[in-house]
C-alpha positions in Angstrom: -106.6 -123.8 65.8 -108.2 -120.8 64.0 -106.3 -118.4 66.1 -103.1 -120.2 65.3 -103.9 -120.1 61.6 -104.6 -116.3 61.7 -101.2 -115.8 63.5 -99.4 -117.9 60.9 -101.0 -115.9 58.1 -100.0 -112.7 59.7 -96.4 -113.8 60.0 -96.4 -114.8 56.3 -97.8 -111.5 55.3 -95.2 -109.6 57.3 -92.4 -111.6 55.8 -93.8 -111.0 52.3 -94.0 -107.2 53.0 -90.4 -107.2 54.2 -89.2 -109.0 51.1 -91.0 -106.5 48.9 -89.5 -103.6 50.7 -86.1 -105.1 50.4 -86.6 -105.5 46.6 -87.7 -101.9 46.2 -84.6 -100.7 48.1 -82.3 -102.1 45.2 -79.4 -104.5 45.2 -77.2 -102.3 47.4 -79.5 -102.9 50.4 -79.3 -106.1 52.4 -81.0 -107.6 55.4 -77.4 -107.8 56.8 -75.9 -104.7 58.5 -73.4 -103.1 56.1 -69.9 -104.4 56.8 -71.2 -107.2 58.9 -70.4 -110.1 56.5 -69.4 -111.3 53.1 -72.4 -109.7 51.4 -70.8 -106.2 51.9 -67.4 -107.2 50.3 -66.7 -106.6 46.6 -66.1 -109.6 44.4 -62.4 -110.5 44.3 -60.4 -110.7 41.0 -56.7 -111.7 40.3 -54.4 -108.9 39.1 -53.5 -109.1 35.4 -50.2 -110.9 34.8 -47.1 -108.6 34.2 -45.8 -108.6 30.7 -42.4 -110.4 30.3 -39.3 -108.2 30.7 -36.0 -108.2 28.8 -33.2 -110.3 30.4 -30.0 -108.2 30.8 -26.7 -110.0 31.4 -23.4 -108.1 32.0 -19.8 -109.2 32.0 -17.2 -107.1 33.8 -14.1 -107.3 31.7 -10.5 -106.1 32.2 -7.4 -106.0 30.0 -3.9 -105.5 31.2 -0.8 -104.4 29.3 2.7 -105.8 28.8 3.9 -108.4 31.2 7.5 -108.1 30.2 9.8 -110.3 32.4 13.4 -109.2 32.5 16.1 -111.0 34.4 15.8 -108.9 37.5 12.2 -110.1 37.9 12.8 -113.8 37.5 16.0 -113.7 39.6 14.1 -112.1 42.5 11.3 -114.7 42.0 14.0 -117.4 42.4 15.3 -115.8 45.5 11.8 -115.7 47.1 11.0 -119.3 46.3 10.1 -121.4 49.2 10.9 -125.1 49.9 10.0 -127.2 46.9 9.6 -124.1 44.6 11.8 -122.9 41.8 10.3 -119.5 41.6 7.7 -117.4 43.4 6.2 -114.5 41.4 3.2 -113.9 43.5 4.8 -110.9 45.2 4.8 -109.1 41.8 1.1 -109.2 41.4 -0.2 -109.3 45.0 -1.5 -105.7 44.9 -3.9 -106.5 42.0 -5.6 -109.6 43.5 -8.5 -107.7 44.9 -9.0 -105.6 41.8 -9.0 -108.7 39.5 -11.4 -110.5 41.8 -14.0 -107.8 41.1 -14.0 -108.6 37.4 -15.7 -111.5 35.7 -12.8 -112.1 33.2 -9.3 -110.7 33.1 -7.1 -110.5 29.9 -3.4 -109.8 29.7 -0.7 -109.4 27.0 1.9 -112.0 28.0 4.9 -110.4 26.3 7.4 -113.2 26.9 7.3 -117.0 26.2 6.4 -119.0 29.3 7.9 -122.5 29.7 9.2 -124.9 32.4 11.6 -126.5 30.0 13.9 -123.7 28.8 16.4 -121.8 30.8 15.1 -118.3 31.6 16.6 -115.5 29.5 16.1 -111.7 29.2 16.3 -109.0 26.5 16.6 -109.3 23.5 15.4 -112.9 23.4 13.1 -113.7 26.3 12.2 -116.9 28.0 10.2 -116.8 31.2 9.6 -119.4 33.9 6.1 -120.9 33.7 5.7 -120.1 37.4 5.1 -116.5 36.3 2.0 -117.4 34.4 0.9 -119.6 37.3 1.2 -116.6 39.6 -0.9 -114.5 37.2 -3.5 -117.3 37.2 -3.6 -117.2 41.0 -4.0 -113.4 40.8 -7.1 -113.8 38.6 -5.9 -113.7 35.0 -7.6 -116.2 32.7 -7.1 -114.9 29.1 -3.5 -114.7 27.8 -2.7 -113.0 24.5 0.5 -114.6 23.1 1.0 -112.8 19.8 3.7 -110.2 20.0 7.2 -109.2 18.8 8.9 -111.8 21.1 6.8 -114.8 20.2 9.6 -116.3 18.0 12.5 -115.4 20.3 13.4 -119.0 21.0 12.6 -120.5 17.6 10.8 -123.7 17.0 12.0 -125.1 20.4 10.5 -122.2 22.2 7.2 -122.5 20.4 6.9 -126.2 21.2 7.9 -125.7 24.8 5.4 -122.8 25.4 2.6 -124.8 23.7 3.2 -127.7 26.1 3.2 -125.3 29.0 -0.1 -123.7 28.1 -1.7 -127.0 27.5 -0.7 -128.0 31.1 -2.6 -125.0 32.6 -6.1 -125.4 34.1 -9.0 -125.9 31.7 -10.4 -122.4 32.3 -7.3 -120.7 30.8 -7.8 -119.3 27.3 -4.9 -118.4 25.1 -5.0 -116.7 21.7 -2.5 -115.6 19.0 -0.7 -118.9 18.3 -2.1 -121.0 15.4 -1.3 -124.5 14.3 -0.9 -123.4 10.7 -3.4 -122.1 8.2 -5.7 -125.1 8.8 -6.2 -123.9 12.4 -7.3 -120.3 11.5 -10.9 -121.2 11.7 -10.5 -122.4 15.3 -11.6 -119.3 17.2 -10.9 -119.3 21.0 -14.3 -118.9 22.7 -15.1 -118.1 26.4 -18.6 -118.2 27.9 -19.0 -116.0 31.0 -22.3 -115.4 32.7 -24.0 -116.9 29.6 -22.3 -114.3 27.4 -19.9 -115.7 24.7 -16.6 -113.9 24.0 -14.2 -114.6 21.1 -10.5 -113.7 21.5 -8.1 -113.0 18.7 -4.6 -111.3 18.7 -2.1 -110.2 16.1 1.3 -108.5 15.9 2.9 -106.0 13.5 6.3 -107.8 13.6 8.5 -110.3 15.4 11.7 -108.2 15.6 12.8 -109.5 12.2 12.7 -113.2 13.3 10.8 -115.2 10.8 8.7 -118.2 11.7 11.0 -121.2 11.9 10.0 -123.7 9.2 9.7 -126.5 11.8 7.6 -124.5 14.3 4.4 -126.2 15.4 2.5 -122.9 15.5 2.7 -119.4 14.1 1.4 -115.9 14.7 -0.6 -113.8 12.2 0.9 -110.5 11.2 -1.2 -107.3 11.0 -0.3 -107.1 7.3 -2.2 -110.4 6.7 -5.5 -108.5 6.4 -7.3 -111.2 4.4 -6.7 -113.7 7.2 -7.6 -111.2 9.9 -10.9 -110.3 8.1 -11.9 -113.9 7.8 -11.1 -114.6 11.5 -12.8 -111.5 12.9 -15.9 -112.1 10.7 -16.1 -115.7 11.8 -15.6 -114.7 15.4 -18.5 -112.2 15.2 -20.8 -114.9 13.8 -19.8 -117.4 16.6 -19.8 -115.1 19.7 -21.7 -112.3 21.2 -18.6 -110.1 21.6 -15.2 -110.1 19.8 -12.1 -108.9 21.7 -9.0 -108.3 19.5 -5.5 -107.7 20.9 -3.1 -105.9 18.6 0.6 -105.5 19.2 1.3 -102.4 17.1 2.6 -98.8 17.1 6.0 -97.3 17.9 7.9 -98.2 21.0 8.2 -95.5 23.6 5.9 -93.2 21.7 2.6 -91.8 23.0 1.6 -90.9 19.5 -1.0 -93.1 17.7 0.0 -93.8 14.2 -2.2 -93.6 11.1 -1.6 -97.3 10.6 -3.0 -98.0 14.0 -6.2 -96.0 13.4 -6.7 -97.5 9.9 -6.4 -101.1 11.3 -8.7 -100.2 14.2 -11.4 -99.1 11.8 -11.0 -102.2 9.7 -11.3 -104.4 12.7 -14.4 -102.6 13.8 -16.0 -102.9 10.4 -15.2 -106.6 10.3 -16.9 -107.3 13.6 -14.6 -106.5 16.6 -16.3 -105.0 19.6 -13.2 -104.2 21.8 -9.7 -103.6 20.5 -6.8 -103.8 23.0 -3.5 -102.3 21.9 -0.1 -103.2 23.3 3.7 -102.9 22.4 4.6 -99.1 22.7 5.5 -99.7 26.5 3.9 -96.3 27.3 0.4 -95.0 27.4 -1.6 -94.0 24.3 -5.1 -92.6 24.2 -8.4 -94.5 23.6 -11.5 -93.7 21.6 -14.9 -94.9 20.3 -15.1 -95.9 16.7 -18.3 -96.4 14.7 -18.3 -99.6 12.7 -19.8 -99.9 9.2 -23.0 -101.4 10.8 -23.3 -98.6 13.3 -21.9 -100.5 16.3 -19.8 -98.5 18.8 -16.4 -100.2 19.1 -14.0 -99.2 21.9 -10.2 -99.0 21.1 -7.5 -98.6 23.7 -4.4 -97.9 21.6 -1.7 -98.8 24.2 -2.1 -99.9 27.8 1.7 -99.5 28.3 3.8 -101.8 30.5 2.3 -103.7 33.4 5.5 -105.2 34.8 9.1 -104.8 33.7 12.4 -103.4 34.8 12.6 -100.9 32.0 14.3 -97.7 32.9 12.5 -94.7 31.4 10.0 -93.0 33.6 7.1 -93.3 31.2 7.7 -97.0 30.7 6.7 -97.5 34.4 3.2 -96.0 33.9 0.5 -98.2 32.3 -3.2 -98.7 32.6 -5.7 -101.5 33.0 -8.9 -101.2 30.9 -12.2 -102.1 32.4 -15.6 -102.2 30.7 -18.9 -103.9 30.7 -20.1 -106.3 27.9 -23.9 -106.1 28.1 -26.3 -108.6 26.4 -30.0 -107.8 26.5 -32.5 -110.5 25.3 -36.0 -109.3 24.6 -39.1 -111.6 25.3 -39.3 -112.3 21.6 -35.7 -113.5 21.5 -34.2 -110.4 19.9 -30.7 -109.8 21.3 -29.1 -106.4 21.8 -25.3 -106.1 22.5 -23.4 -103.1 23.8 -20.0 -102.2 25.2 -20.4 -99.8 28.1 -18.5 -97.7 30.6 -14.9 -98.1 29.5 -12.4 -96.9 32.1 -8.6 -96.8 32.1 -7.1 -97.3 35.6 -3.4 -96.1 35.7 -0.8 -98.6 37.0 2.7 -98.2 38.3 5.6 -100.6 38.0 7.5 -100.0 41.2 11.0 -101.0 42.1 13.4 -100.0 44.8 17.0 -98.9 44.3 18.9 -101.2 42.1 15.6 -102.4 40.6 14.9 -104.5 43.6 11.5 -105.7 44.8 9.7 -105.2 41.5 5.9 -105.2 41.8 2.8 -103.6 40.2 0.3 -101.2 41.8 -2.9 -99.4 40.7 -2.3 -95.7 41.0 -5.2 -95.5 43.4 -3.3 -97.7 45.8 0.1 -96.0 45.2 1.4 -93.3 47.5 3.6 -90.2 47.3 6.0 -91.9 49.7 6.4 -94.9 47.4 7.0 -92.6 44.4 9.7 -90.8 46.3 11.4 -94.1 47.0 11.2 -95.4 43.4 14.5 -96.6 42.0 13.9 -94.7 38.7 14.4 -91.4 40.5 18.2 -92.0 40.5 18.0 -91.2 36.7 14.7 -89.2 36.7 14.4 -87.2 39.9 11.2 -85.6 38.5 9.4 -88.9 38.8 6.8 -88.4 41.5 3.2 -89.2 42.5 2.1 -86.0 40.8 4.1 -86.8 37.7 2.3 -90.2 37.3 -1.1 -88.5 37.5 -0.1 -85.7 35.1 1.2 -88.2 32.6 -2.0 -90.2 32.7 -4.0 -87.0 32.3 -1.9 -85.9 29.4 -2.3 -89.0 27.3 -5.7 -90.4 28.3 -8.8 -88.2 27.8 -10.7 -87.4 30.9 -13.9 -89.3 29.9 -12.0 -92.6 30.1 -9.5 -91.9 32.9 -10.2 -93.4 36.4 -7.6 -92.1 38.9 -9.5 -92.8 42.2 
């Protein structure tokens, strides 16, 4: 028993010595072999959370010029109609379907009244089958500007018929430019796309001397009515993230921007417009940035020219589609920043064969020299060519905005 007690004491002494040695070696030493177990691993800690980032939302927006429907166009649409159809206009816009599908929202100046009640008619007092607007809808257009020099062409009857037609269109269609009297001026058309709200307004310089019929259900607002326009644009800017204003102005068949256009553009910018889309001259006019009174950069396209027509002058067959981005940035603290970015003007061509047959629209980038050589307008203007179209676009649209390819 004594021997056993001595052995036990010796074991205890050795254990105590080892413990003391380990303590002297410091905390980095261990009875375990380094790397052999958890004792060799550093203590784990979760990474710090990332700070919240701004949320950026972008709307790809397009605007198209005058959809001016002459007799040749609706007669061809009638000839193409299938069983159970009165008119088929899809052929006219088929070449733009893919382009429009790449945008979040597409706007157009509908130059002529659309109805399914009145007989179609051509210049000087237009009435267009509603099937034309339905074809534009299928092509991707959702926003229709209705204020122009032909709005009163068919008097009170035409206004009533076109209102009934537009009210029959799908719910995602937005129209602007016709108002149910002064009491309706505060009703601003709004459109929410990708969480971004857009207000649409449109005005015209004149209505070809035709006054509003006294019994008309709705009316346009003239560009001379600046007090009304200021109230509407200011209200629109308060109600929406972005304000798009269509203006039917300028001199027909002139590439020159008038002082009146520039003056009104600056006023619209100062009152709250973000994008100003010009129509009516039937030919291209330049574009520019304008600085609003509050420092915002406002984009103005003075004339997009014709989109579809059977007009006969070579420059009336060259238009443009405007594209740009409406960008909304929301900071983590809720502060919102708004910007119009990357405006581009894409030339378009209204093409028809000899005798103004087979009228349809093309983007210049999809057009060809061979098509240009076969254009019906060459009977009067043999200089019209693929190169002429490009040169015209380059002459009247500054390079920073022009998109040829």
